[in-house]
MDTraj code that builds the backbone (N, CA, C; nanometers):
import mdtraj as md
import numpy as np

residues = "MET PRO ASP VAL ALA ALA SER TYR GLN GLU ALA ILE ILE ASP VAL LEU VAL GLU LYS THR LEU LYS GLY ALA GLU MET HIS SER ILE PRO ARG ILE VAL VAL CYS GLY GLY VAL ALA SER ASN SER ARG LEU ARG GLU ARG PHE ALA GLU GLU SER ARG ILE ARG GLY ILE ASN VAL HIS ILE PRO PRO PRO ILE LEU CYS THR ASP ASN ALA ALA MET ILE ALA VAL VAL GLY TRP HIS LEU LEU THR ARG GLY LEU ARG ASP SER LEU ASP LEU ASN ALA VAL SER ARG TRP PRO LEU ASP SER LEU LEU LYS HIS ASP SER".split()
xyz = np.array([
    [-0.1812, -1.1187, -2.6135],
    [-0.1920, -1.0102, -2.5178],
    [-0.2035, -1.0623, -2.3738],
    [-0.2807, -1.1693, -2.3481],
    [-0.2874, -1.2198, -2.2102],
    [-0.1498, -1.2630, -2.1571],
    [-0.0653, -1.3196, -2.2437],
    [0.0690, -1.3595, -2.2002],
    [0.1542, -1.2384, -2.1642],
    [0.1403, -1.1325, -2.2415],
    [0.2151, -1.0095, -2.2127],
    [0.1704, -0.9522, -2.0783],
    [0.0397, -0.9479, -2.0565],
    [-0.0132, -0.8948, -1.9301],
    [0.0314, -0.9800, -1.8120],
    [0.0265, -1.1122, -1.8282],
    [0.0685, -1.2015, -1.7194],
    [0.2175, -1.1861, -1.6903],
    [0.2983, -1.1723, -1.7951],
    [0.4422, -1.1544, -1.7764],
    [0.4727, -1.0223, -1.7078],
    [0.4010, -0.9188, -1.7445],
    [0.4186, -0.7869, -1.6833],
    [0.3823, -0.7928, -1.5349],
    [0.2687, -0.8558, -1.5050],
    [0.2285, -0.8710, -1.3655],
    [0.3339, -0.9479, -1.2870],
    [0.3841, -1.0558, -1.3427],
    [0.4836, -1.1378, -1.2729],
    [0.6119, -1.0589, -1.2476],
    [0.6524, -0.9770, -1.3439],
    [0.7726, -0.8948, -1.3263],
    [0.7535, -0.7944, -1.2120],
    [0.6369, -0.7329, -1.2058],
    [0.6088, -0.6373, -1.0979],
    [0.6078, -0.7087, -0.9633],
    [0.5439, -0.8239, -0.9580],
    [0.5376, -0.9003, -0.8337],
    [0.6760, -0.9438, -0.7900],
    [0.7592, -0.9867, -0.8847],
    [0.8979, -1.0239, -0.8519],
    [0.9685, -0.9104, -0.7791],
    [0.9568, -0.7907, -0.8323],
    [1.0242, -0.6745, -0.7728],
    [0.9656, -0.6420, -0.6356],
    [0.8336, -0.6382, -0.6243],
    [0.7709, -0.6053, -0.4959],
    [0.8088, -0.7046, -0.3863],
    [0.8012, -0.8327, -0.4182],
    [0.8315, -0.9356, -0.3188],
    [0.9799, -0.9339, -0.2832],
    [1.0650, -0.9327, -0.3838],
    [1.2092, -0.9389, -0.3589],
    [1.2585, -0.8183, -0.2786],
    [1.2217, -0.6992, -0.3201],
    [1.2698, -0.5800, -0.2498],
    [1.2141, -0.5713, -0.1082],
    [1.0890, -0.6082, -0.0905],
    [1.0286, -0.6033, 0.0429],
    [1.0972, -0.7008, 0.1375],
    [1.1120, -0.8249, 0.0941],
    [1.1729, -0.9260, 0.1811],
    [1.3224, -0.9020, 0.2009],
    [1.3893, -0.8540, 0.0983],
    [1.5317, -0.8217, 0.1120],
    [1.5507, -0.7077, 0.2127],
    [1.4639, -0.6073, 0.2064],
    [1.4698, -0.4969, 0.3024],
    [1.4452, -0.5449, 0.4445],
    [1.3497, -0.6359, 0.4591],
    [1.3217, -0.6919, 0.5917],
    [1.4430, -0.7675, 0.6443],
    [1.5064, -0.8452, 0.5579],
    [1.6265, -0.9190, 0.5989],
    [1.7414, -0.8248, 0.6344],
    [1.7636, -0.7236, 0.5526],
    [1.8735, -0.6287, 0.5764],
    [1.8592, -0.5556, 0.7089],
    [1.7358, -0.5310, 0.7506],
    [1.7111, -0.4537, 0.8728],
    [1.6610, -0.5404, 0.9877],
    [1.6748, -0.6712, 0.9722],
    [1.6338, -0.7672, 1.0760],
    [1.4895, -0.7465, 1.1208],
    [1.4017, -0.7258, 1.0261],
    [1.2597, -0.7090, 1.0546],
    [1.1946, -0.8464, 1.0402],
    [1.1393, -0.9001, 1.1477],
    [1.0876, -1.0377, 1.1441],
    [0.9486, -1.0530, 1.0834],
    [0.8758, -0.9420, 1.0675],
    [0.7404, -0.9537, 1.0143],
    [0.7047, -0.8293, 0.9350],
    [0.6231, -0.8495, 0.8334],
    [0.5758, -0.7376, 0.7519],
    [0.4260, -0.7540, 0.7268],
    [0.3630, -0.6436, 0.6921],
    [0.2211, -0.6433, 0.6564],
    [0.2110, -0.5909, 0.5136],
    [0.1386, -0.6623, 0.4309],
    [0.1117, -0.6190, 0.2946],
    [-0.0324, -0.5700, 0.2942],
    [-0.0542, -0.4434, 0.2547],
    [-0.1891, -0.3882, 0.2633],
    [-0.2172, -0.2938, 0.1476],
    [-0.3351, -0.2397, 0.1470],
    [-0.3770, -0.1512, 0.0395],
    [-0.4396, -0.2306, -0.0735],
    [-0.4782, -0.1629, -0.1771],
    [-0.5456, -0.2265, -0.2891],
    [-0.4645, -0.3370, -0.3545],
    [-0.3325, -0.3180, -0.3631],
    [-0.2470, -0.4180, -0.4284],
    [-0.2487, -0.5513, -0.3542],
    [-0.2760, -0.5493, -0.2251],
    [-0.2771, -0.6724, -0.1456],
    [-0.3941, -0.7634, -0.1812],
    [-0.4861, -0.7157, -0.2621],
    [-0.5961, -0.8003, -0.3088],
    [-0.5524, -0.8930, -0.4220],
    [-0.4391, -0.8655, -0.4822],
    [-0.3919, -0.9458, -0.5949],
    [-0.3551, -1.0866, -0.5480],
    [-0.4245, -1.1866, -0.6004],
    [-0.4044, -1.3243, -0.5540],
    [-0.2641, -1.3769, -0.5828],
    [-0.2070, -1.3393, -0.6954],
    [-0.0707, -1.3859, -0.7265],
    [0.0310, -1.3221, -0.6323],
    [0.0143, -1.1956, -0.6004],
    [0.1045, -1.1292, -0.5055],
    [0.0945, -1.1960, -0.3693],
    [-0.0246, -1.2279, -0.3257],
    [-0.0454, -1.2947, -0.1976],
    [0.0250, -1.4303, -0.1970],
    [0.0095, -1.5024, -0.3059],
    [0.0701, -1.6348, -0.3199],
    [0.2224, -1.6277, -0.3128],
    [0.2809, -1.5334, -0.3873],
    [0.4272, -1.5202, -0.3895],
    [0.4828, -1.4765, -0.2551],
    [0.4151, -1.3832, -0.1882],
    [0.4611, -1.3425, -0.0553],
    [0.4571, -1.4607, 0.0406],
    [0.3525, -1.5409, 0.0331],
    [0.3413, -1.6579, 0.1202],
    [0.4560, -1.7559, 0.0934],
    [0.4828, -1.7834, -0.0336],
    [0.5901, -1.8769, -0.0706],
    [0.7270, -1.8272, -0.0250],
    [0.7597, -1.7063, -0.0660],
    [0.8935, -1.6519, -0.0407],
    [0.9187, -1.6240, 0.1071],
    [0.8180, -1.5759, 0.1773],
    [0.8378, -1.5457, 0.3192],
    [0.8576, -1.6744, 0.3995],
    [0.7901, -1.7797, 0.3601],
    [0.8075, -1.9088, 0.4264],
    [0.9518, -1.9570, 0.4088],
    [1.0045, -1.9455, 0.2887],
    [1.1425, -1.9876, 0.2598],
    [1.2421, -1.9066, 0.3426],
    [1.2173, -1.7768, 0.3570],
    [1.3112, -1.6871, 0.4254],
    [1.2861, -1.6757, 0.5753],
    [1.1778, -1.7336, 0.6237],
    [1.1495, -1.7279, 0.7664],
    [1.1018, -1.5922, 0.8144],
    [1.0341, -1.5199, 0.7283],
    [0.9784, -1.3891, 0.7642],
    [0.8273, -1.4053, 0.7729],
    [0.7684, -1.3545, 0.8796],
    [0.6248, -1.3630, 0.8993],
    [0.5579, -1.2517, 0.8189],
    [0.4733, -1.2891, 0.7232],
    [0.4013, -1.1912, 0.6416],
    [0.2527, -1.2023, 0.6717],
    [0.1930, -1.0898, 0.7054],
    [0.0485, -1.0855, 0.7297],
    [-0.0158, -1.0072, 0.6163],
    [-0.1184, -1.0667, 0.5555],
    [-0.1966, -0.9997, 0.4516],
    [-0.3428, -1.0117, 0.4923],
    [-0.4092, -0.8996, 0.5190],
    [-0.5496, -0.9049, 0.5591],
    [-0.6357, -0.9694, 0.4502],
    [-0.7543, -1.0156, 0.4854],
    [-0.8453, -1.0696, 0.3840],
    [-0.8724, -0.9641, 0.2763],
    [-0.8956, -1.0062, 0.1532],
    [-0.9180, -0.9098, 0.0438],
    [-1.0252, -0.8050, 0.0735],
    [-1.1278, -0.8399, 0.1474],
    [-1.2336, -0.7437, 0.1786],
    [-1.1795, -0.6235, 0.2574],
    [-1.0670, -0.6433, 0.3269],
    [-1.0055, -0.5356, 0.4056],
    [-0.8907, -0.4667, 0.3318],
    [-0.8638, -0.5099, 0.2106],
    [-0.7548, -0.4518, 0.1306],
    [-0.8118, -0.3506, 0.0327],
    [-0.8548, -0.2401, 0.0852],
    [-0.9173, -0.1390, 0.0011],
    [-0.8138, -0.0460, -0.0585],
    [-0.8538, 0.0184, -0.1634],
    [-0.7682, 0.1143, -0.2314],
    [-0.7518, 0.2373, -0.1424],
    [-0.6330, 0.2922, -0.1385],
    [-0.6061, 0.4104, -0.0558],
    [-0.6914, 0.5306, -0.0966],
    [-0.7362, 0.5343, -0.2210],
    [-0.8162, 0.6481, -0.2671],
    [-0.9427, 0.6625, -0.1840],
    [-1.0015, 0.5522, -0.1432],
    [-1.1225, 0.5595, -0.0609],
    [-1.0912, 0.6235, 0.0737],
    [-0.9765, 0.5906, 0.1316],
    [-0.9391, 0.6485, 0.2611],
    [-0.9132, 0.7985, 0.2472],
    [-0.8479, 0.8378, 0.1396],
    [-0.8200, 0.9796, 0.1167],
    [-0.9509, 1.0552, 0.0948],
    [-1.0436, 0.9943, 0.0229],
    [-1.1734, 1.0589, -0.0006],
    [-1.2474, 1.0825, 0.1296],
    [-1.2408, 0.9888, 0.2231],
    [-1.3083, 1.0050, 0.3526],
    [-1.2468, 1.1218, 0.4297],
    [-1.1148, 1.1304, 0.4295],
    [-1.0486, 1.2425, 0.4977],
    [-1.0925, 1.3738, 0.4336],
    [-1.0936, 1.3772, 0.3004],
    [-1.1370, 1.4977, 0.2293],
    [-1.2789, 1.5376, 0.2642],
    [-1.3667, 1.4384, 0.2726],
    [-1.5062, 1.4658, 0.3070],
    [-1.5164, 1.5268, 0.4473],
    [-1.4425, 1.4698, 0.5431],
    [-1.4462, 1.5227, 0.6801],
    [-1.3938, 1.6665, 0.6848],
    [-1.2869, 1.6939, 0.6125],
    [-1.2333, 1.8306, 0.6100],
    [-1.3327, 1.9255, 0.5433],
    [-1.3946, 1.8794, 0.4344],
    [-1.4918, 1.9621, 0.3640],
    [-1.6119, 1.9954, 0.4514],
    [-1.6608, 1.8978, 0.5274],
    [-1.7766, 1.9228, 0.6148],
    [-1.7419, 2.0192, 0.7274],
    [-1.6136, 2.0341, 0.7587],
    [-1.5701, 2.1324, 0.8584],
    [-1.5472, 2.2695, 0.7952],
    [-1.5692, 2.2775, 0.6645],
    [-1.5511, 2.4046, 0.5951],
    [-1.4083, 2.4300, 0.5514],
    [-1.3239, 2.3310, 0.5587],
    [-1.1839, 2.3486, 0.5197],
    [-1.1684, 2.3163, 0.3716],
    [-1.1194, 2.4131, 0.2972],
    [-1.1019, 2.3980, 0.1524],
    [-0.9687, 2.4574, 0.1109],
    [-0.9170, 2.4062, 0.0021],
    [-0.7964, 2.4631, -0.0573],
    [-0.8338, 2.5263, -0.1908],
    [-0.7470, 2.6145, -0.2395],
    [-0.7739, 2.6785, -0.3684],
    [-0.7520, 2.5774, -0.4815],
    [-0.7983, 2.6116, -0.5993],
    [-0.7870, 2.5212, -0.7138],
    [-0.6443, 2.5064, -0.7650],
    [-0.5532, 2.5909, -0.7179],
    [-0.4135, 2.5774, -0.7623],
    [-0.3301, 2.4894, -0.6676],
    [-0.3972, 2.4168, -0.5796],
    [-0.3292, 2.3247, -0.4888],
    [-0.2506, 2.2222, -0.5692],
    [-0.1287, 2.1968, -0.5304],
    [-0.0447, 2.0997, -0.5996],
    [-0.0493, 1.9657, -0.5264],
    [-0.0314, 1.8577, -0.5990],
    [-0.0274, 1.7243, -0.5388],
    [0.1046, 1.7054, -0.4655],
    [0.0993, 1.6431, -0.3482],
    [0.2181, 1.6145, -0.2691],
    [0.2124, 1.4671, -0.2321],
    [0.3092, 1.3890, -0.2791],
    [0.3047, 1.2447, -0.2554],
    [0.3358, 1.2062, -0.1114],
    [0.4080, 1.2882, -0.0408],
    [0.4452, 1.2561, 0.0974],
    [0.4092, 1.3726, 0.1886],
    [0.2815, 1.3988, 0.1980],
    [0.2309, 1.5109, 0.2759],
    [0.2557, 1.4859, 0.4238],
    [0.3187, 1.5796, 0.4951],
    [0.3434, 1.5605, 0.6386],
    [0.2117, 1.5508, 0.7150],
    [0.1979, 1.4478, 0.7940],
    [0.0746, 1.4240, 0.8680],
    [0.0436, 1.5371, 0.9651],
    [0.1462, 1.5975, 1.0237],
    [0.1226, 1.7033, 1.1209],
    [0.0542, 1.8241, 1.0571],
    [0.0728, 1.8463, 0.9274],
    [0.0053, 1.9583, 0.8619],
    [-0.1445, 1.9339, 0.8532],
    [-0.1874, 1.8090, 0.8432],
    [-0.3301, 1.7776, 0.8420],
    [-0.3889, 1.7906, 0.9812],
    [-0.3114, 1.7561, 1.0816],
    [-0.3608, 1.7607, 1.2195],
    [-0.3865, 1.9043, 1.2651],
    [-0.3176, 1.9997, 1.2056],
    [-0.3378, 2.1403, 1.2418],
    [-0.4808, 2.1841, 1.2115],
    [-0.5451, 2.1189, 1.1152],
    [-0.6833, 2.1529, 1.0804],
    [-0.7805, 2.1152, 1.1920],
    [-0.7408, 2.0273, 1.2817],
    [-0.8297, 1.9817, 1.3885],
    [-0.8536, 2.0886, 1.4962],
    [-0.7634, 2.1823, 1.5084],
    [-0.7760, 2.2788, 1.6171],
    [-0.8790, 2.3852, 1.5915],
])
top = md.Topology()
chain = top.add_chain()
for i, resn in enumerate(residues, 1):
    res = top.add_residue(resn, chain, resSeq=i)
    for name in ("N", "CA", "C"):
        top.add_atom(name, md.element.get_by_symbol(name[0]), res)
traj = md.Trajectory(xyz[None], top)
């Protein structure tokens, strides 16, 4: 089982690193930032460092202590909206790409 898990992780890392760096090359982007909870993965950090050096792309990855899961950030936003009395009904649907301007309207 550990070999299966390691192989699965390596396959995911291969795709993340390759597609990210290939996209940077295709669009002449000289630097990228890897962030969020996934950036805490030591193997992902290692592969980005190796591959970006070979391709001449500057990759910045914050220290693991700063690579928090996005869920914590979303929870903080929710808490701030809740303390302002802003609530949605229980039939609210999940939206993966919520327009930021719709959240800003709550500030007024």
